[in-house]
N, C-alpha and C positions, 0 to 999 in steps of 0.2 A: 287799462292800467288801474290796479287797485292800490290805493294809498290809505294807510292808517294815520290818524292824527292822535298821538298818544303822549301821555305823561302821567306817572302815577300820582302826581300832586294835582289836586283839584284847583279850580279857579285860575288857570293859567292861559285861558283863551282858546281851548280846544274847540269848543262849540262855535264861538265867534269866527274862528279861522275856517272850520269846515263849511259853515254857512256862506261866508263871503268869498272864499276861494272857489267854491262850487258855482256860485252865482256869476262870478267873473268868467269862469271857463265857459259857462253857457252863453254869456254875452259874446264870447269870442267864437261861437259857432260849434261848441263841443256838445256831445251827448253825455250828460252827467247824471249819475245816481248817487244820492246821499243815503247813508244808512245810519240811523240813530241806535247805537249799541249801549248807550248809557241808560240804566234803569230810571234815572232821574228824569229822562225825557226832555231835557232842555232844548235840544235841537228841534224836536217836533213842536214843542210849544212856541218856539221862536217863529215858526211858520203858521201859528194859529191853529194847530191841529189838536183835536181831542183824541184821547186814547180809543182805539177801535180794536175789534177782534182780529182783524188782519194786520198783524204787526210783525216785527222782526223775531220776536220770541215764538210766535205761532208758526212762522216760516221755518225757523231753525229746528223746531220740534216736528215739522212735517204735518202740522194740523191744517195749514192752508198752503196753496201754491204761491210761489213768489210773485207771480204776475198779479194775483189778487191783492197783494199788499202794497203795490207801487202806486203812489199818489202823485199826479202831475203838479208842479209848482210854477211852471213857466209863466202862467197868467198873472202871477204876483210880482213879476219883474218889470221894471220900467227903465228904458223902453223894452218892448218884447224882445227876448233874446233871439239871436240867429240860430242857436242850438236848442237843446232841451234840458230842462232841469226837473228831476223827480226825486221822491224820497220814499224810503221804507221807514215808517214811523217806529218809534220805540215803544216799550211797555214797562210799567212798573213791575210786572210779573217776572221780568227778565232777571230780577234779583234772586229768583229761586232756581235759576238755571244751573248754578254750580252744584246745588244739592241734588237736583234731578239727574244730572249727567256725570257727577263726580264718580270716578272709578270705572266709567264705561270705556271700553276699548275704542280708540280712535275718536273720542269725543272732541278732540281739538280740530277735527275736520268737518264738523257739523255745518259751519257757515260756508266753508269752501264748497261743499257738496250742494248746499242750497243755492249758491250763486251760479252754478254751472249752466243752467238753462238760459240765463239772460246775460252772462258775463260779456259775451261778444257784441251785445247790443249797445254797449256804452264805450265811449272813449276813456272816461274816468269814472271809477267807483270810489267814493270817499267815505271812509268809516270813521265816525266820531266815537272814540273809545271811552269807556268809563275811567275814572281816576283810581284804578286799582289794577294790579297785574295778576288777575285771576283768570278763570277759564274763558270768560267772554273776550278779554284782551288777547289771550293765547289764540283763540279762534280767529280773531282779526288779523293777527300777525302771521298766522299759518297760511292765510289766503292772499296776503298782500305782497306787493313787490317792493314797496318803499314805506318807511315810517318818517313822518315829519313830527318834530318835537318843539312845541312852543314852550317858552319859559320866561319867568320874570327874573330880573336881576336881584336875587336875594339868596341868602344862604341855603334855605331848604330846597330851592330849585335845583341845586347841584345834586342833592340826594335823589330827586325824582329822575334827573337825567341819567345818573349812574345806574339807577334801577332799570330803566327802559333799555339802556344799552346792553346791560347784562342779559336781559330777557331776549333781546334780538339775537345775541350770540347763541343762546340756548335753542331758540327756534331754528336758527340756521343749521345747527348741528343735528337736530332731531326730526324736524318736520317741514322745513321750507328753506332749502339751500339758496333760493334766489332772493330771499329777503335782504334788504340793505337799508342802512340809515340814509334817508334822502336829504336830510338837512335839519339844522337847529336854528331857531330864530327867536328874537326877543319880542315880547308884547308889553304894552304899557311902559314903553321905554322912554327915558329922558337922558340923553347923552350928556346933559349938563351936570348930572349928579355924580359925585365921586364914586359911590357904590356901583352905579350902573356901568361906569367906565371900567372899574376894577373887575367886575364880574365878566364883562365882555372880554377883557384881556386874558382872564383865566380860561374862558371857553376857547378862545383863539389858540391858546397855548396847548391845552390838553385835548382838544377835539379839532385839531388842525384839519382844514379842508371841509369841515362839515357846517361851520357857522355861516349862515346866509348873510349877505350884505344888508338886505332890507330888514328894518325893525319897525314894528307897529307902535306908533306913538299913542299916548293916552289921548282919548277922544270921546267926548260925551256922546256924540252921534252914534258911535258903535254900541253904546249901552241902550240908546233910545230906539234904534231901528227894530230890534225884536219885538218891542211893545207895539209896533205898527205891523207886525207879521211880515216883515220884508227884510231885504238885504241893505247894506250901507249904500250901494250904488243907486238904488231906487229911492232911498230915504234922504240921503244927503250926498249927491254925486260930486260936489266940489269940496267936501270935507277932507281933513287930513287922513281920516280913517279910510275913505274911499281911495285916496291917492296911494296910501301905503299898501292897501290890499291889491290894488292894480299892479304895483311894483313887485309885491311878493309873489303874486300869481305868475307874472312873467318870469321871474327868477326861478320859480319852481319848474315851470315848463321847460325853460332853457336847460336847467341843471339835469332834470330827470331824462329828458329826451337825449341829451348828450351822453348820459350814462347808458341808455338803451342802445345807442348807435356805436358804442365802443367795440 
């Protein structure tokens, strides 16, 4: 199953979610591959990785094989996972991708074609998308089955959500009929705040059936864990952040598997 984590607004927890959901899935015995599609490379740096020649950009362009670019991460998880966690690191050069491939026929299928040799080796492939709805994100959605959208309870979050939902509809029509919105969830959420409650009510009303029950609370440990090059479960397993991401991962599994079995 290929899942994109996307929102055109930056700073809404895409990378934190990709990192911790992937780690939780690996702890549950799943074979998981993370792919850092953001030219900022935050997901790669969160695992302590320096930029290398074998990265997602070189894979997509066909300069290196995809197996060369896969880096194991399981040894950084505590306790050691029952499953496997690996990553294809990002590249700052990926910011040039749009210019290099713009106007090329079927450029939106570059990532999908690159993943074909290894797609069946993993239970989950999780794509950390950049905060823009350009060709990189279009590639991600073209090869994905589901999109998960994290957002904060604020005005501009609505605009980002509307943008990604419109893009999903376009991708469904032109390049990937199986793509679906897998769920929307809040990060840095405080249900005691009036604004947070109001935004949640708005999402429940206008995106009925897509808002996940689990919300990720504000938690210092979630910000600290990447500085130790690890996930929240290894860094602070009893924290609110770890508890919330365990619940979110379980809800995602239950929801998406239910959709597949319909």
